[in-house]
N, C-alpha and C positions, 0 to 999 in steps of 0.2 A: 299365207299373207306375206306381202313384200317386206323385206328387211332392208334397212339403210344403215350402213356403217360409214361414219365420217372420219377421215384421216386429216388431222390438222398439221400443216407443214410450215416450215420457214422457207422462203422462196430461194434462198442461196445456202442451203444446208445439205451436206453429204449425208448426214443421218436421216434427213427427210427423204432423200432419194432412195436410201436403203429401206426405209420404212414403207414407202409406196410399193417398192418391188416385192417385199415380203408380204405385205397385206394382200396384194393381188394374188400372189401364189397361195397363201394360206386360206383366204376367204373365198376364193374362186367365184367372183361375182358374175352375174349375168350381164351387168352393165357397169362400165366405169364412167362416172360423171366427174368432169373436171372443171375447175374454176377458170374457164377461158370462154371468150366469145369467138365467133367465126373469124374475125380479123386477126386476133392474136393467135388463134390456132393456125391460120394460114402462115403467119409470120414465123411461128415456131417450126412449122414444117417446111419453111422456105418456099411456100407456094404463093405468097402475096406479091403482087406487082407494086413496085415502088412508085409513089405518086411523083408527078413532075413538079417543077417549080411553079408552073402555071396553076396546078391544082392548089398548091400552098397559097399562092397570091389570090386565088379566087375565093378561098374560104375566109381569109383575112382574120382568122382567130389566132393571131400571132402570140398573144400572151399565154394562152392555155397550151399551145404547141410548145412554146419555150419551156414552160413548167414540165410538160410531159417529157421532153428531152432531158432536162436536168434530173428529173426523178429516175429516168432510165439509166442515166450516167451514174447516179448515186448507187443504184442497185448493182450495176455492173462493177463498180469499184469495190463494193463489199464482196461480190462474188469472186473477183480476182484475188482479193486478200485471203479468202478462205479456200480458194482453189475450186470453186463450183460455179458453173455457168448459171446466170439468172434464169429461172424457169426450168431448171434441170429436172425437178421432181415432176412437173407436168409433162415434160418430154418423156420421162421414164414411164409415167402412167400410160401415155399414148402408145409407146413402143411395146410395153408389156401386154397391153390389151390387144394390140394388133397381132402379136406373136401367138396369142391364144384365140384369135378370132372373136374377141369380145367387143361388142359395140361400144363406141365412145360417145357420150352425151356432153354437149357444150352447154353449161348451165349458168354462165355469168352474163351480165348485161353488156351490151355493146359499149366498148371502151370510150368511143366518141361521145355517146350519150351521157355516160357517167362523168366524163371530164366536163362536158357542157353544163350538166346539172351542178357539179361541184363548183365550177368557176362562177356560175351565175348565182349560186347560193351565198357566196362570200360577199361581205360588205367591203367597202373601200379599205378600211383599216385592217380588216381580216386578211385581205389580199397582201397588204404591205407586210403584216406579221408573217404570213405564210412564205412570202418571197424571201424575207430576211432569214427565217428559220432554215429554209432550203439552202441558202448561200452559206450559212454557218455550218450546216451539216456537211456540205461538200468540202468546205475548208478543213474541217476536222478529219474527214476521211482522207483527204489529200495529204494531211500532215502525218498520217499513219496511225491515227487513234484506233485501238483495237476494239472490236465489238464481239461480244459473246453471242454468236448466232443461236446456239442451241438453247440459251436461256429464254429466247423469244418464243419458245414453244411451251414454257412453263406457264400454267394457268394464272398463277399469282402475278407473274411478270406481265403477262398479257393484259390482265385486268388493270394493273397499274398504268401501263402504257396507254390503254384505251381511255382510261379516266383522265389522264393528262391531256390526251389529244382532244377530248370533249371539252375540257376547260379552255384549251388553247384556241380551238375552232369548233364550236358546237355545230355550226352549219356545215362545215366541211366534213365533220364526223358523220353527220346524218347522210350526206350524199355518198361518201366513200365506204362507209361501214354499214349503217343501219339499213339503208335502202337496198344495198347489195345482199345483205343477209336475207331480207324478205324476198328479193327477186330469186335468189338461189333456192330458198325454201319452196317458193312457188314451183320452180322447175322440178324439184325433187318430188313434191306432192303429185305433180302431173306424171312424172315417170312411174311413180308408185301406182297410180291409177291405171296407167297403160300396161304395166307389167305386175299384176297383183300377186303373183307367186314368185317373183324374181328377187334375187339378192343384188342390191345396188351398193357399190362402193363409191363414195364421194370424196374427191381429193380437193381440199380447199385450204386457204391460208389459215393458220392457227387462230388469228384474230377473229375469224368469222365463225369458228366452230360453235361457240356458246350461243351466239345469236340464232344461227340456223337450227341448232338442236332445240332451242326454246320454241321456235315456230313449229317445228315438226311435232313436238309434244302437244302443242295446242294450236292447230291450224286456224282456228276461229279468230285468232289474234292477228292473222296476216292482213296487211293493208290491201286494198283492191289492186289487182295486177296493173290495171290501166294507170294508176297513180304513180307507178314506178317506171313506166315506159314512155310517158308523154314528154315532149320537149318543154322545158320550163318557160313560163311566161312571166318574166319578172318586169317590174315597173322600170321604164327606160330612164333611170336616174341620170345616166351619162349624157343622154340627149337633152334632158331637162337642164342639167348643169351647163351644157354647151349653149343652149338658147339663152339661159340666164346670163352667161358671160357676154354673149353678143349684145344682149339688151343693156347690160350694165356699161359696157364699153361705149356704145352709141349714146347712152344717156350722159355719161361723163363728158364726151366730146361736145354734146349739145349744151350741157351746163357750162362748160368752159367758154364756148362761143357766146352764149347769151349773157354770161357774167360780165363781158366787156373787158376781160384782162388782156385781150389782144390776139391777133391772128398768129403771131409768133409763138405764143404759149400753146395755142391749139395745134400748130404744126409740130412743136416739140413733143406734145402728148402722143400724137399719131406716130411720129418717128420713133419714139421710145417703144411703142407697141411693136413696130416692125423689127427693130434691132434686137430687143430682148428675146423675142420668139425665134428669130432667125439664128442668132448667135448660139443660144442654148440648144436648139434642135440640131444645128450643124455640129456643135461641139460633142453632143452625145452620140451622134452618128460616127464621128471620128473615134470616139472612145470605144465604140462597138467594132472598130476595125473596118468601117465602111469606106468605100471609094470616095475620093474628093468630089467626084461628080454627084454622088448621092448626098454628100454634105452640102454642096452648093445648091442642090435642088431643094433640100429641106430649108436652107437659109432663105431661099426665094419664096417658098410657098407657105411657110409656117404661120406668118402673120395672117394670111387669108384663111387657111384651114382652121385656125383657132376661132374664126368667126362663123364657121360652118360646121355644125355638129355631125353632119353626114360625111365629112371628109377628115382625114388625118394626115399630117405631114409625114409621119413614119411610113404610112402606106405608099405614098408617092415616092419617098426615098427608097423603099424596098423594091419598088418596080424598077427604078433606075439601077439599083444595085444588081438586080437579077439580069438586066440587059447588059450590064458591063461585065459582071463576073461569069455569066452563062453557066450556072451550076449544072453539072451532069446529073442524070437521073439516079446514078449510083450514090450520090451524096446522102440520100435519105438513109440508106443502109449503113453508110460509113459513120454517120452520127451515132448510131446505136453500137458501134464497134470501137469507139475511141477509148483510150485508156488514160487520158488527161484532158483537163479543160483547155490547155494550150493547144493540144491537137484538135480538139473540137472547134476552137475559135478560128482555126485556119480553113475549115471547110466552107466553101462558098455559100451553100444553102443555109448553113447556120448563121453566116454573116447577114444574109438577106433577112432572116427572121429577127435577128438581134437589132439590125438597123431599124426595122419597123417598130419594135418595142421601145428601144431607147430614143429613137427620133420622136415618137409620141410623148415619151416621158419628158424629154427636154422642152417640148412645146408646152406641155402642161405646167412644168415648173416656171416657164416664162410667163404664163398667165397669172400664176399666183404672185410671183415677184413684181409683176407690173402693177397690180392693185395695191401692193404693200408700199412700193417706193415711188409711185407716180407723183404724188403731191410733194413729198420731200425733195424730189429731184427738180420739180418745177418751182420750188420755193414759194408756194402759195398756200393759203389756209383753205383746206378742203371744205370745212363747214361754211365759211364765208362765200366761197366760189359756188358751191352747190346751192346754197340758200338763195343767193342773188340770181343765179342762173335759172332756178325754178320760178322765181318771181317774174323775171323778164320773159321766160317762156310762156307763162300764164297770161301775161299782158299781151304778148304777141298773138297767142291763140284767140283770146277774147276779142282782140282788135280785128280779127278776120270776119267776125259776124256782126 
């Protein structure tokens, strides 16, 4: 009957590299299963083709791409501090298996699907907390705060970290940990069925070991495989919010017009919408290190895109940034090789994505501030204007029939 041995590793640990090497030598498995998907395997083997800037612009998933790059930077910084390349234990597993002509099985879920399910599973405030935690973590690493990597393989420490992560982001933990535990367990069960008399060595992150082992001991508890591989269909809250903003803005303009406070007030209300969106979107683009042309573009279009949930100022700004900066195809690989945030921020492709993310953020902030400060800026009573405007609108509508 097939045997499965699970080796739990820390992804930037020399001890994990040594443990993987010795485990393959001593256990002599018929198959080495590793926590990689085909795209990460190709990247580790330097076989993956770098995507072009047009590919990045076409996907438009700038926020999750930015998070992916920052997470990769964080892992690389930790690796540099301890003298181990990120993913070295997986690379060692591949090399040792190839030396012995042992087949390698890729048992992790596609990273793009995982990130998509992860990002879509987060609520608005969860995304804010996650982004802030990532920024704080990077700042602490850049300041030289030491991390005991080997302690991350201790089961008590793992349990504590996992529990804290679940409290911090239950939806994120489900997508990044629980679902992948189940997916990897499914793959190992399949390998076991295909090779009933073989010894299988699985090399996975230490945080996945307990979850995978639990599923292997009781396969009946595994969720359906299809539920782990389908693209998430979340409710389009962002689009709903966008249409609500458009409706509210048009309603306020109509209320101001019908209230009789004057055409000048109506013009000021519209002008405030144009200026606050344009200024904040352009300012955030400049903070991202964007080209003045990109900032000018966002200034000109932000007021319009804020009224159309299908368009975003940052996307248009990113397109202009890409045409001005002309990022070479090698930029994608450079981003994963940077040793400081300053170095990363100078890479044209990173600027394109950051312009998209921050340009959109500036426009969103403009929308929020508009509704907060509109009536104080106009020096009019909102309750009185809206009430009178609704009454006059109703009289106008009924007068049409």
